[in-house]
N, C-alpha and C positions, 0 to 999 in steps of 0.2 A: 076278292083277289083273281083273277083270272090267269087258269092256270098256263093259258098261252105264252103269259110271260115268263114262264118259267124255262119255256122249252130250249133257251141260248145255256141254261145251266145245265139241262139235260142232256143236249149235244156236247159238251164238255166233256162229260161224264161217259160218253159211249166209248172212247179207247179204251177207260179202266175195264168197264164193261167185256171189251174184246178181247183182254186182256186175261180176265178173268174169265171168259168163257159163259154160256148160260143155263147150262143145267148139268149135272152128273150124269154120267153113263147109265142106260138101263139095268145095266149087269152088274152095277156096283151094288153091295149090300146097304139095308137102311143105314145100319152104323156106319159104314163108309163115307156115305152119302152126307151123313150129319157132320163128319167129322171135315168133310172136303166140301161145304158148300159154297159151289160156285156162280151161285144165281147173280142178275144183275142186282138186287138190293143187299147181297150180301157184298159185291164189290165197291158199291158206293159207300155201304156202312163203315168199310173199311177204309175207303180212301178218306171219308169223313172222322175218321176217329184218328189218322195221321195227321188231317191240316190242325187239328183240335190241339194234340200236341204238340205241335210247332210253334202254334199261336199261344198257347200256354207259357211256353220256354222263352217267346220273345218278350210275353207280358210281365211275365216273371223279373226278367233281365231290366226292364224298362222303370218297373216299380222300384229296383233295387236303387237303381240311378237317381231315382226322383229322392228317396230317404236320403241318399249317401252322398250324393254329389251337389253341384252349386245349379241352382236353378236361374235360367238363361234369360234377360230381359230385354228386346230390342224396340228401338224408337227412331224413326228414320232421321237421317242425318246425325246420329248418335251414336259414339264409342259402345259396343255390348255391356253393358251391366249384369251383375249376377249376385245373389243372396244363398250367403255359405250355409250348411247346417245350423251353425252357431249364432248367424243371425248377424254376418256380417256384409257390409255393402262392399262391392267390387266394381268399379269403373275402368276399363282398359287394364283389366289384371290390377290396378292398384286401389287398398282398401280407400274408403272416405271415412275421417272420423264420425263415430257417432256416440252418442249417451247411451246408457242402459235402457232409457224409455224408449229410444229410438229404434236401437235392438228387438226390442219387445215386439215394436209395431212391424219391422221388417219379417220377424219371425210369424206373427200372424197372418201376412200379406204372403207369407211363401207357403203359411199350412194351406191358405184357399186354392193358391195356385196348384200345390200338389194333391190335393183333395179333389178338386175339378178334374186334374191332369188323370188320376185314375179312376174316377167315375169314368169318364170318357174314353177309357180303354175297358174298362168293364162293357161297356154299350157295344164299344166296336167289337168284342170277342160276341157278347149275345147276337150282335147283327152278323158276323159271320157264319156263326152257326145256325142263324136263321135260313141264311143262304143254301147253305148245304143240306140243312134236315130239307127245306124246300125242294130241293134237285132229287135229294133221295126219296119223297114222299111223291115228288111228281112219277116218277121213273115206277115207284110200286100203282100207283094210280093206274098207269098206261095197261098194268098186265091183272090189274084186281078190276078196276071201272070204278073205283070208288072216290071219284072224284069230288063229291059232294063230302065226305067226311074229311078228306086231304085238306080241301078249303078251309073248313071248319077251324082246324087243328093248325095249321100254319096262320090263320088270320088271328086265333087266341095267341099265339107266339108273340105277332105284329103286335099285339095291343100290350102286354109286358113289355115290350120293349121301347114303347111309346113312353109308357109310364115312367120307366127309367128316364127318358130323355127329358122328360117332365121334372122331375127330380133336379138333374143337372142344370136347368133354368132356374129352378127355383134359389139355386145356391149363388147364383151371380150377384143380385142386391149386395148379399153382405161381403163379398169380394169388393165390388166397385167403393163401398163405404170403406173398407180397408185401405184401399189405393188412396183413397179422396185425403183419409185421416194421414196417410204416412206421405203425400205428398205437402200437404198442409206445413207438417214438421218437420221434416228433411228437404231443405230447397233443392239438394242435388240431385233426387229421386225423381222430382216435378216435370222435367223432358222425357221423363219413362213414364207417367201417368198414363197411357192412352186411351186406357177404357173410360165409355161413357153409357148414359141411360140408352143410347140407341144400341148398343150392343145385347143388352138385355131385352129388348122390344124384338130385335131379329133373333134373337134364340125361342122366344115364345111364339114367334109368326113361323119359323121354319122346323119347329121339333116333332112335327107332326110326320109320323112314317108312313109313305105312301102303297098302300094296300091294292 
């Protein structure tokens, strides 16, 4: 990873640094300096923490909506379809009559969608944290000169993120099988079965995290 790539993020943090100041006054006691740390690293760390809290609130709300709300399915030139938490299938707001077996299939397919969506959110949160941490580490590197150590730490985190993305791709074959079975046994669902093998192949191709 070239640290020069982090400079846009560093520049975005400069207003935060300006607001926070660069150092405590030499006349302050060591206790006061500790309590009122306004170094660049501290300013960025505080901003990163606030971003993390905001992201967590948003993802918690999204998880609740996925668990308790209807999962919407769209398809070209088709009215919107939905799968309810109890396995009912709606098209344009109207329920399609289904058998108990079909409802079980709908719930299975819904479970795949929900699981992948939640995993995707986890990867998104991890990516946001990685970006914020990279900016913070880059600023520290400017003052410490430890660019090699920072690069190693950021690359290690990026490798973890890449592993998470791989796990997400690994879930797609089971989702495709569930969709195909549902489309076979519930004709009304067939127009909404738009996923195919190319989606799995594309995920495997694009999952690498650029460093």
